[in-house]
N, C-alpha and C positions, 0 to 999 in steps of 0.2 A: 504494500500501499506507502502510496506516496503523501505526505503531509498536504494540505491547501492551505490550513490555515489554522494557527498553534492556537487558536483561542476561538471555538467557534463560537458564534452567538445564534438568537431567534432573538429578532428584531433589533434593541441596545442592548440586551440583556444578557448573561453568561448561559448555555444552559443548563439545565437543572437536573441531577443525576441522580438516582438513590444504588444503593451499594448492596448485592444480598446472594452471599455466601457463609456457611455455616462455619468459616474459619476465620473465625476476628482479627488472625495477624495477618491473613492475606487482605483481608479488608482494607485493612490497618498502613498495607502495604501499593493496595491501588489506590487508595487514597490522595497518598503523599506523592503520588508519580501522576495525577488527574488534576489533582484541586488548583493548581496552580491558570491552570484553563478551561475547566467547568466547577458546576457550584453542589458541592455532594450537599445534599439538601436531608438526604436519610439513608440508614443501613438496617438492615434483618439480616437473623443467622439461619431462620425456619420459614415455612410457607404461612405459618398464618399472622409472624410479624412483619414478614414479606408486603400480603396484601395489606394489614393494617395500614403501612406505611407508606405504601403508594396511593393508596387509594384516599388517605389523607393530605398528603402532599404534591400529588396530581406531576409527576415530574417528566421531563420531556423524553428522559432513556431511563430503562432498570441492565444494571449490566447485573445477570442472573445466573445465578449457576447452577448445574441442573442435577447434582444429586442432592438432596437437602432434606431432615426430616421434616417428617408433614408429608410425605409425597411428590418430592421434590420439583423441581422447573416446570416440567408438565402441567403439574397441579398450578402451580400459583399462572400459568399462563390462561387457564379454565375459569379461573376465579374472575382474571379481570375481565374475560372477555363477558361479561354481564356489568361486574360493578365499575371497570375503567377502559372500557375498550380503545378511548382514544392515545392509550399509555405504549409506547414503542419497546419491546426488551430485546433487547442483543444478548443473547447466551454468551457465558466467559466459564471455561468449565477447563479442566484438565484432562478430560477426555477426549479422546479423537475416534470414540468407537461410532460405527453407522448407523448404530439402532439410537444413540443417544440423537446427534445429529439431528437425523429422522423424525425421533419422536418431537426434539421439543418445536423444530421447525413447524410441523403437525401440528403442534398445539397454537399456535400464534405467534412464534420468536420471528425479530426481522434479518435474525442472519446470527454467529455462530465464529467464534475467535477461542483460538488455547487460549491458555495462560502464560506461555511463551513468547506473547505478541509483546512487543515494548510499549512505555507508556504512551510514546508520540503517535505509535500506530492507532493505540487504544482510543487516543483524545479522536485523532482523523474517523474512526469508526463509528463512534458516538457522534460527533458531524454528522456522519453519509448516513446512520440510522434515523436521526432526529429530521433530517431533512427528505426522509423515505425511502432512502434505497435499502436494497439487504445489501450486507457485507458478509463473506465469508472466508475465513483461510482457503486456500487456493486448493491443498488437499480433501476440504470438507467439504466444497465445493461440488465436489466430485461427486460423492455420495448424494447429495439432493437432488444433480442433475441426474445419476444413475438410478434414483427413484424414482422421478417423475417419467423417464422415461421405459420403464419397467423391466430394468434390469438388476432393482432388486425387491422382491417379491415383499413388500413391506406387512398386508395381514397376517402372512404368514412368519413372518418375524415375530411382528407384536404379539400373535397368539402363543407361539412358543415362550417368549420371555414372561408372558402372562402368570404361568407356570410357575416361575423364579421369584423369591425374596428380591429387593433391592441389594442385599449383601451377597445372594448367591448368584446375583447377577456380575456384580465387583469379583469374588472369588473365580467364577468361570471365565470371566476375559484373561484374567491375570495365569491362570493355568492353562488357557486355551494356548498363553502367548508363551509358554516353557518355564513359567517359574517355578521355583521348587515348591512345596508345601513350607517350609520353612523361610523363604521370601515372601512369598504371598503374607504369613502372619505378621514378617515384620513391613510388613506397605500395607496395612490394616489395622494393626494394631490388636491382634486379637493370636490365639494361639494355635501353632499347629495343629492340635488336637481338633481344635475347631474350625480350623481349613481340611482338616480329613472330614468333618460330619457335612461339613455343606458340600465339600464334592462328590461326596455318595448321594446328598439328597436330590445335588443338581443332575447328575447322573441317573437313578431310579426316575426323577421326574420327566426328562428327556427322551428316555425309552436308552440308554446308549451302556457302555458294559466298559469302557477304558478310556482314558483321559486321551489316546489315539482319535480315536473316536470325537470326541469332544471336539479335539483342534479342529478334525476336518468340520462339523458341525458348523464350527462357529466361521471358520475360513470361507467357509462354503455361501454364509449368509451376512460375510463380510464385517463379521462383527469383530474384527483382529486387526 
């Protein structure tokens, strides 16, 4: 992305932004990166708090994480569709998995960028979303295009994933990427025994018999 204006504005005022992420330290870091260019009018760490602060402050753009306590980013978007339909949301997530990208866009987000984005580019993305553009990191745009072109069977992916809890999805994705149980445990701050339990549940729900089959299943659905 190319920065066209370091201080995006609506009329004579800076854009008003709400940060939604369940990690307070991450919100602090994002605020520090963008606060000179936009007006951060609120923060939230879960679905209920996010909807409350967004409806109350009516920001121009919401920076919305995909995975949140209370139902995730898509649940925030569903609630806003009736309570604050004019508010535009830009997904900002560590995840680059196809089902996360497609799911949050289907729910109503105007774009999706990963947390590797620079502060300068994030400010640019905020301005573009506020102006009505759709903004995606290059690789993620391909997922959306494939979904609309019919190359990704979104309905079937959703049906399969509905059988899994949010934690099981996280474990499934990491295992499918080749992580060892101990590595998954460290990544998700849970015990290796808990990882093993989740993997067994995932295999049972998806009617798979091994990690190899799980990797193939996830790869076929562009989940890794």
